[in-house]
C-alpha positions as CSV (number, residue, x, y, z in Angstrom):
1,M,-23.1,-45.6,-71.2
2,K,-21.8,-42.0,-73.1
3,Q,-22.1,-38.7,-70.8
4,F,-22.7,-35.8,-73.7
5,F,-21.5,-31.8,-72.7
6,G,-23.1,-29.2,-74.9
7,M,-22.7,-25.6,-73.8
8,S,-23.7,-21.4,-75.0
9,Q,-22.2,-18.5,-73.1
10,R,-24.6,-16.2,-74.4
11,G,-27.5,-18.9,-74.1
12,D,-28.2,-20.4,-77.2
13,I,-29.8,-23.7,-76.6
14,D,-29.6,-24.1,-79.8
15,E,-25.5,-24.1,-79.9
16,A,-25.9,-26.1,-76.8
17,L,-27.1,-28.9,-77.9
18,R,-25.7,-29.3,-81.4
19,G,-24.7,-32.8,-81.6
20,L,-26.4,-35.0,-79.1
21,S,-28.8,-37.3,-80.7
22,N,-30.7,-40.4,-79.4
23,P,-30.1,-38.7,-75.6
24,Q,-32.5,-41.2,-72.7
25,F,-31.9,-38.5,-70.5
26,I,-31.2,-35.4,-69.9
27,M,-30.0,-32.2,-67.7
28,L,-30.9,-28.7,-68.2
29,L,-28.7,-26.1,-67.0
30,S,-29.8,-22.6,-67.2
31,N,-29.7,-18.9,-66.1
32,D,-32.7,-17.0,-64.5
33,R,-33.8,-15.1,-67.6
34,Q,-34.1,-17.6,-69.4
35,F,-34.8,-20.6,-67.7
36,E,-38.1,-21.1,-69.1
37,A,-37.8,-20.4,-72.4
38,H,-35.1,-23.0,-72.5
39,V,-37.3,-25.4,-71.0
40,E,-39.7,-25.5,-73.2
41,A,-37.3,-25.8,-76.0
42,L,-35.8,-28.4,-74.8
43,E,-39.2,-30.0,-74.5
44,K,-40.1,-29.6,-78.2
45,R,-36.8,-30.6,-79.2
46,Y,-36.6,-33.5,-77.0
47,P,-40.1,-34.7,-76.8
48,G,-40.9,-37.7,-74.6
49,V,-37.1,-37.8,-72.6
50,P,-36.7,-37.4,-69.7
51,S,-35.2,-34.6,-68.2
52,I,-34.5,-32.3,-65.1
53,G,-33.2,-28.5,-64.9
54,C,-32.6,-26.0,-62.7
55,I,-30.7,-22.5,-62.6
56,G,-27.4,-23.0,-61.9
57,M,-23.7,-22.6,-63.0
58,S,-22.9,-25.6,-65.7
59,Y,-19.2,-27.0,-66.3
60,Q,-16.9,-29.8,-68.5
61,T,-13.7,-28.3,-68.6
62,A,-14.7,-24.4,-68.8
63,I,-17.4,-22.7,-66.3
64,V,-20.4,-21.5,-68.0
65,E,-21.4,-18.7,-65.8
66,Q,-24.8,-17.1,-67.2
67,G,-25.1,-18.9,-70.6
68,V,-27.2,-22.6,-70.7
69,G,-25.8,-26.5,-70.3
70,I,-26.8,-29.5,-71.2
71,I,-25.6,-32.5,-69.8
72,A,-27.2,-35.6,-71.5
73,F,-26.8,-39.4,-71.0
74,S,-27.0,-42.5,-73.9
75,G,-27.3,-46.3,-72.5
76,V,-29.4,-45.7,-69.3
77,A,-32.5,-46.2,-68.3
78,A,-34.5,-42.9,-66.4
79,A,-37.5,-42.2,-65.4
80,V,-38.0,-38.8,-63.5
81,G,-40.8,-36.8,-61.6
82,A,-41.0,-34.0,-59.3
83,L,-41.9,-33.7,-55.6
84,E,-44.4,-30.7,-54.6
85,E,-45.0,-28.5,-51.8
86,V,-41.2,-29.3,-50.1
87,S,-41.4,-26.4,-47.6
88,T,-44.6,-28.4,-45.9
89,M,-45.0,-31.4,-47.1
90,P,-43.0,-33.6,-49.7
91,V,-43.8,-36.9,-48.3
92,K,-47.2,-36.5,-49.9
93,Y,-45.5,-37.2,-52.9
94,I,-43.6,-40.2,-52.3
95,Q,-45.2,-42.6,-54.4
96,R,-44.0,-40.8,-57.5
97,L,-40.8,-41.2,-56.8
98,E,-42.1,-44.9,-55.6
99,R,-43.1,-45.7,-59.1
100,D,-40.2,-44.5,-61.2
101,M,-38.6,-46.5,-59.5
102,Q,-40.1,-49.5,-60.2
103,A,-40.7,-48.6,-63.9
104,V,-36.9,-48.8,-64.8
105,N,-36.0,-51.3,-62.3
106,A,-33.6,-49.6,-59.9
107,S,-31.2,-51.1,-58.0
108,G,-28.2,-50.4,-55.8
109,G,-25.4,-51.5,-58.1
110,D,-27.0,-49.8,-61.5
111,T,-29.0,-47.3,-60.3
112,V,-28.7,-42.9,-59.3
113,C,-30.9,-40.8,-57.8
114,I,-29.7,-37.5,-59.4
115,D,-32.1,-34.5,-57.6
116,F,-32.1,-30.2,-58.0
117,C,-34.3,-29.0,-55.0
118,T,-35.5,-25.5,-54.5
119,G,-35.2,-25.5,-50.0
120,N,-36.3,-27.2,-47.2
121,D,-33.2,-29.3,-47.9
122,A,-33.0,-31.3,-45.0
123,C,-36.5,-32.7,-45.2
124,V,-36.8,-33.7,-48.4
125,L,-33.4,-35.5,-48.5
126,T,-34.9,-37.4,-45.7
127,T,-38.3,-38.1,-47.3
128,M,-37.1,-39.1,-50.3
129,Y,-33.9,-41.1,-48.9
130,T,-36.4,-43.0,-46.9
131,S,-37.7,-44.8,-50.0
132,L,-34.0,-45.0,-51.9
133,Q,-32.5,-46.8,-48.8
134,R,-34.9,-49.3,-49.1
135,R,-33.4,-50.1,-52.6
136,G,-29.9,-49.2,-51.5
137,I,-29.7,-46.4,-53.8
138,S,-27.7,-43.6,-53.3
139,L,-28.6,-39.8,-54.1
140,V,-26.5,-37.0,-55.7
141,G,-27.8,-33.5,-56.5
142,G,-28.1,-29.9,-54.8
143,T,-29.6,-26.7,-54.6
144,G,-31.1,-24.7,-57.4
145,G,-31.2,-21.0,-57.7
146,E,-34.1,-18.2,-57.9
147,G,-36.3,-20.6,-56.6
148,R,-37.7,-23.1,-59.8
149,V,-36.2,-26.4,-61.2
150,S,-37.9,-28.9,-63.8
151,A,-39.2,-31.7,-65.1
152,N,-39.7,-32.9,-68.0
153,G,-41.1,-29.6,-69.3
154,C,-43.1,-28.6,-66.7
155,V,-42.0,-25.7,-64.2
156,Y,-41.9,-26.4,-60.3
157,R,-41.7,-23.6,-57.4
158,D,-41.1,-25.2,-54.1
159,A,-40.5,-29.2,-55.4
160,V,-37.1,-31.3,-55.8
161,A,-36.9,-32.3,-59.5
162,Y,-35.2,-35.9,-59.1
163,A,-34.7,-38.7,-61.9
164,I,-34.0,-42.4,-61.5
165,V,-31.2,-43.0,-63.8
166,R,-29.6,-46.8,-64.7
167,N,-26.8,-47.2,-65.9
168,Q,-27.5,-50.1,-68.7
169,G,-23.5,-50.8,-68.9
170,G,-22.4,-51.3,-65.6
171,R,-22.1,-49.9,-62.0
172,V,-22.2,-46.4,-60.3
173,K,-21.3,-45.3,-57.2
174,T,-21.9,-42.1,-55.5
175,Y,-18.6,-39.9,-53.8
176,K,-18.4,-36.7,-51.3
177,E,-15.3,-34.5,-51.3
178,N,-14.2,-32.7,-48.2
179,I,-11.6,-30.1,-47.9
180,Y,-11.7,-29.6,-44.8
181,H,-10.5,-30.6,-41.6
182,Q,-11.4,-29.5,-37.5
183,M,-9.3,-26.9,-36.2
184,G,-8.0,-27.3,-32.4
185,N,-10.4,-28.7,-30.1
186,Y,-13.2,-26.3,-30.2
187,R,-16.5,-28.0,-29.3
188,F,-19.9,-25.8,-29.2
189,I,-23.9,-26.7,-28.4
190,A,-26.1,-24.3,-30.9
191,S,-29.1,-22.7,-28.6
192,N,-31.3,-19.8,-29.8
193,T,-31.5,-21.1,-33.3
194,D,-34.0,-20.2,-35.9
195,R,-34.9,-23.4,-37.5
196,A,-37.4,-22.3,-40.2
197,N,-34.8,-19.3,-41.8
198,Y,-31.0,-21.1,-40.6
199,V,-30.2,-19.4,-37.7
200,L,-27.1,-19.8,-35.5
201,G,-27.9,-17.7,-32.1
202,S,-25.7,-18.9,-29.2
203,L,-22.8,-21.3,-29.0
204,N,-21.8,-22.5,-25.5
205,G,-24.6,-19.6,-24.2
206,K,-22.4,-17.1,-25.8
207,P,-23.8,-15.0,-29.2
208,A,-21.9,-17.5,-31.7
209,K,-21.0,-14.0,-34.1
210,Q,-18.7,-13.1,-31.0
211,V,-17.4,-16.5,-30.5
212,Y,-16.7,-16.8,-34.2
213,Q,-15.0,-13.5,-34.0
214,S,-12.7,-14.2,-30.5
215,I,-11.8,-17.6,-32.8
216,L,-10.5,-16.2,-35.6
217,H,-10.2,-12.3,-34.7
218,V,-12.5,-11.5,-37.8
219,T,-14.6,-8.1,-38.5
220,D,-18.7,-8.4,-39.6
221,Q,-17.3,-8.0,-43.3
222,E,-14.8,-10.5,-42.8
223,I,-17.0,-13.2,-41.3
224,L,-18.7,-13.3,-44.6
225,T,-15.5,-14.6,-46.7
226,R,-13.7,-16.1,-43.7
227,T,-16.3,-19.3,-43.8
228,F,-14.5,-20.0,-47.3
229,Q,-11.6,-21.2,-45.2
230,N,-13.0,-21.8,-41.3
231,P,-17.1,-23.1,-42.2
232,F,-18.4,-25.1,-38.9
233,G,-19.1,-28.0,-39.2
234,K,-22.1,-30.6,-38.0
235,L,-20.9,-34.2,-36.3
236,N,-22.2,-36.8,-37.8
237,G,-21.7,-40.4,-37.0
238,D,-18.1,-40.5,-38.3
239,D,-18.8,-37.7,-40.6
240,T,-18.9,-33.9,-40.6
241,C,-21.6,-32.0,-41.9
242,I,-19.9,-28.7,-43.5
243,I,-22.3,-25.6,-42.4
244,S,-21.2,-21.8,-44.2
245,I,-21.8,-18.7,-43.1
246,K,-24.6,-16.4,-44.9
247,E,-24.2,-13.5,-43.2
248,V,-24.4,-11.6,-40.0
249,Q,-27.8,-11.0,-38.2
250,G,-27.1,-8.6,-34.8
251,N,-24.9,-11.3,-32.8
252,A,-26.2,-14.6,-34.7
253,L,-25.2,-16.1,-37.9
254,A,-27.7,-17.0,-40.5
255,C,-26.1,-20.3,-42.2
256,F,-27.2,-22.2,-45.7
257,R,-27.6,-25.4,-43.5
258,Q,-30.2,-25.7,-40.8
259,V,-29.0,-26.0,-37.2
260,N,-31.1,-27.3,-34.1
261,D,-31.0,-26.3,-30.6
262,S,-28.3,-29.0,-29.0
263,D,-26.8,-29.9,-32.2
264,V,-22.3,-30.5,-31.3
265,L,-20.7,-28.2,-33.8
266,I,-17.3,-27.6,-34.5
267,L,-14.6,-25.1,-36.4
268,L,-13.4,-26.4,-39.0
269,E,-10.3,-25.2,-41.2
270,L,-9.0,-25.7,-45.2
271,G,-6.6,-28.6,-45.9
272,D,-4.6,-29.5,-48.6
273,Y,-7.6,-28.9,-51.6
274,Q,-5.1,-30.0,-54.1
275,A,-4.1,-33.1,-52.6
276,I,-7.2,-34.5,-51.2
277,T,-8.2,-33.5,-55.2
278,R,-6.1,-35.7,-55.9
279,S,-6.7,-38.5,-53.8
280,T,-10.4,-38.7,-54.8
281,I,-9.4,-38.9,-58.3
282,A,-7.3,-41.8,-57.3
283,Q,-9.8,-43.4,-54.9
284,I,-12.1,-43.6,-58.5
285,C,-9.9,-44.2,-61.0
286,Q,-8.9,-47.4,-58.6
287,E,-12.4,-48.5,-57.6
288,F,-13.5,-47.7,-61.8
289,P,-10.5,-49.0,-64.2
290,R,-13.3,-48.0,-67.0
291,R,-15.1,-44.8,-66.5
292,S,-18.1,-44.1,-69.3
293,A,-18.8,-40.6,-67.0
294,I,-18.6,-38.3,-64.4
295,F,-21.5,-35.8,-62.8
296,S,-20.5,-34.1,-60.0
297,V,-22.1,-30.8,-57.9
298,N,-19.4,-28.6,-56.6
299,C,-20.6,-25.7,-54.0
300,L,-20.5,-22.4,-55.0
301,F,-18.4,-21.5,-51.7
302,R,-16.2,-24.1,-53.6
303,Y,-16.3,-22.6,-56.6
304,K,-14.9,-18.7,-55.1
305,L,-12.4,-20.1,-53.0
306,F,-11.2,-21.9,-56.0
307,S,-11.4,-19.3,-58.5
308,E,-9.9,-16.7,-56.0
309,R,-6.4,-19.2,-55.6
310,G,-5.9,-19.6,-59.3
311,Y,-6.8,-23.3,-59.3
312,M,-10.8,-23.8,-61.0
313,Q,-9.4,-24.3,-64.3
314,T,-6.7,-26.7,-63.1
315,Y,-9.1,-28.5,-61.1
316,L,-11.2,-29.1,-63.9
317,Q,-8.2,-29.9,-65.9
318,E,-7.6,-32.3,-63.5
319,M,-11.2,-34.2,-63.6
320,A,-11.3,-34.3,-67.0
321,A,-8.4,-36.7,-67.1
322,L,-10.7,-39.3,-65.2
323,G,-12.9,-38.8,-68.3
324,C,-16.5,-37.5,-69.5
325,H,-16.9,-35.3,-66.3
326,A,-19.5,-32.0,-66.2
327,G,-21.3,-30.9,-63.5
328,V,-23.5,-28.0,-62.2
329,V,-22.0,-25.4,-59.2
330,G,-24.8,-25.8,-56.2
331,Y,-26.2,-24.0,-53.3
332,G,-25.3,-27.0,-51.6
333,E,-24.9,-30.1,-52.5
334,H,-26.9,-33.5,-51.4
335,Y,-25.4,-36.6,-50.4
336,N,-28.1,-39.4,-50.0
337,N,-29.6,-38.4,-47.2
338,R,-27.6,-35.7,-45.6
339,F,-27.7,-31.7,-47.0
340,V,-23.6,-30.3,-46.3
341,N,-22.2,-26.9,-47.6
342,Q,-18.8,-25.7,-49.3
343,S,-18.3,-29.2,-50.6
344,M,-18.6,-32.3,-54.2
345,T,-20.7,-35.1,-54.1
346,C,-20.9,-36.8,-57.5
347,V,-21.2,-40.2,-59.4
348,V,-19.5,-42.3,-61.4
349,F,-20.7,-44.5,-64.5
350,E,-18.6,-47.3,-65.2
C-alpha cells in the first residue's frame, strides 16, 4: 500500500490534493472556518471514495496549523461510516460498524479501525471495541475540534466518524507511546467527581487543587502549564491512562478525561521523551522491517510541550526516517478501548 500526504497552509484544498490519484481512502484534516466547504469539495473531487474528516492540525515533516491536510491511502480496502448520538446512545448505530467490517472482510492481522470523535470518547470506544474485539481488530484515533466530523461527504455533530481499513499488501499493528512515569509513591482515591463534566473534586478526601498544589508548589495559574510535566495517571491493569488538567474550578480540577469516584490515581512526571521516541522507532523498525506507511495521532499537549522545548521539528524528522509518516494533532487519543491524554498512538502498515 501507499500513503499520500498533501497540505496547504492557506487552506487551499486544490493545492493539498495536487498529485493525488486513485485513492482508496482519504482523511481530511481541516480548520473550523473552512471545514464544511472542504468536506463538500473533497466529495466532489473524489465521489464514492471512502473518506472521514475532522477539525485539527496535521503534519508530515511540518505542522499545518490553520490550513488543510490530506492523508490518503491506496492499496487498501476501506469502508467508512458514523455512529451518531454519541453523547447518549452510540450503541444504537453499532450495526453500521458491523456491516462495514463485513464489507471489507476485516481481520485482526491486516485491518485497523481509524476514528475521529466529537466527545464522550470513553463510552464511544467501549461501544466500538466490543464489536472490533470479536474480530481482533485494533483501533487508533482521536478527538477532533469544534464538535464536528465528517464521513463520506456528510458533516456530523455528536458523532464518531470511523474507517475500517484493510491493508491489501501486508500486516498492520498499532502502538501507544507514553513519555511519563510515576512520580514518587503518591496514590489517590478520587471522590466528589462530576463525570459529565470531567471534574475531579477531591483526592483522598482533600480538595484536588490543594493536593496538586501542595505537592508541586504551583499557583492556580501555573497548574495549567504544569500538567505538561505532571499530569495524573489512572491505573488500568498494567497500563496507565494519562489524565490532563484542563482548568481550575474553585477547589476542583476539570480534566480532559473522565474521572469517576473511587478511581485510583497516581501522579506522573515527564521522562526522557527523546530517548522514549527513539525506543518507539527502534521497536517499530524491529517488528516491521518493511513499512509502507505510519499514521499517528499526537496530543495537542505533546505538540505544545515539544514546541516549547524546540523538539517538535526534530521529532517529525525522526519519525520521517521510518518512511511515509503523517498524522493529526488530537484533543485526546484513542487506543483500542482506551481514551488517553498527552500520548501518541499510531498504526503501522507493512
